[in-house]
Phi, psi and omega in degrees: 000134179281137180273350181236160178294134177301318180301315181293321179298317180291317181299329180265013175056040179287156178277100183290337181290352177286346181267141182303132175090356181249113176258191182297317182297311180294322179301314180297320180295318179299313181299318181296318180295315181295318186279331184243344181084002180207177179229115187303318182297319179294316180296325178295318178295320178297320181294329182273348184285151177292157178303323180296316181294319179298320181296312184284343181294344177284352182235084188298340179279350176283139176264103183304322181300330180275318187275343180294337174300322180281330178297336181286347179290152179304134174088359180255101181229001184204167177295324178300318178294324178297318178299319180297316179294325178294312181296327181278355179085001183295324182292317179296320179294322185275316188244356177099166185294319184296322178293318179299319180291323177300315181291319178300314179296317181296328182271351180287120183286133177232158178230121182301146180237136175299136190299324181292335177283345182270357184300313180294322179295319179299317180297316181296316181294321179296320179295321178297314181298317184281315188266323182263325181268347174074023177287150183288323176204156180215130181230128182287142182223197172068210184304319183296314182293328178282354180059044171297138189302317179233125185245151176250351178206156170245128183241143177231141164264130184233155175242123182203154175262352183224078184294323180300320178295321178299316181297316180297318181291324177296319180296330180273353185296103176061010182062023188244004184239128178247127178286125181264319179204159178200150175229195184290335183223017179204158179201157178231134179237150174263124181265154180295340179288348178103353177251173182260152171247125178242132177236137181231126181276140174213158178254183182299319188282335181245019181300316180296322178297315181295319180300316181291314182299325184267345188260315190283166180288162179299324180296320180290323178300317180299321179292322178295315182300326179298333181264316190261343193083182181309130184298326181299330180290340181297333182300329183267353183279316183191159176290132177232079184289344179224163175297320182300322180297320179291315181294326176297318179295000000 
């Protein structure tokens, strides 16, 4: 984390490459953005992009490689048309439920929240899961637990024998939660605060695996997989009731 303003560093002609992760290329791009308000290389790429790609670039959670297959269908030339097909059920009929949920999640607008402002929300959601939804335990993971400065979702690992009941109760919670996607052991909801709520079911024996899979960064997951193989396979290897148990193994 930089202790000084990027703008001030550039204005005072500081050496940005002295900071971890910033090389000559990134340093030059930062200076250009601060001094001109834009980046010529980025604008050139935007100008060369197809209208469809430019349209979907406003929704970073959408995977263009996946949805462009559907864009080739007649009448799909914009995100608005994509929304219409999603609402009409055409995407689920053509590409399946998982694809429809991916697009629904990708198109759901979110607004990042400073992590310290999410503390009260985390407490409230945990109480709802434990007291109103009846889960045996709930532990916050993901961006919030890592204390990322600005978060787009709050995620919990939960233990329950009746996940369908939990989902139904969450949807009824204050009339403020909309289910965006769901599977047999996970679901995502859109909160009125502008961020997402993600819940992942785990049991006693794979609790540690779920905490790690849902909590750590993607870069750390890649390093783990290099040592352990696919994390999902760990569930069948041995009981890992805690994170410490998995890391010891």
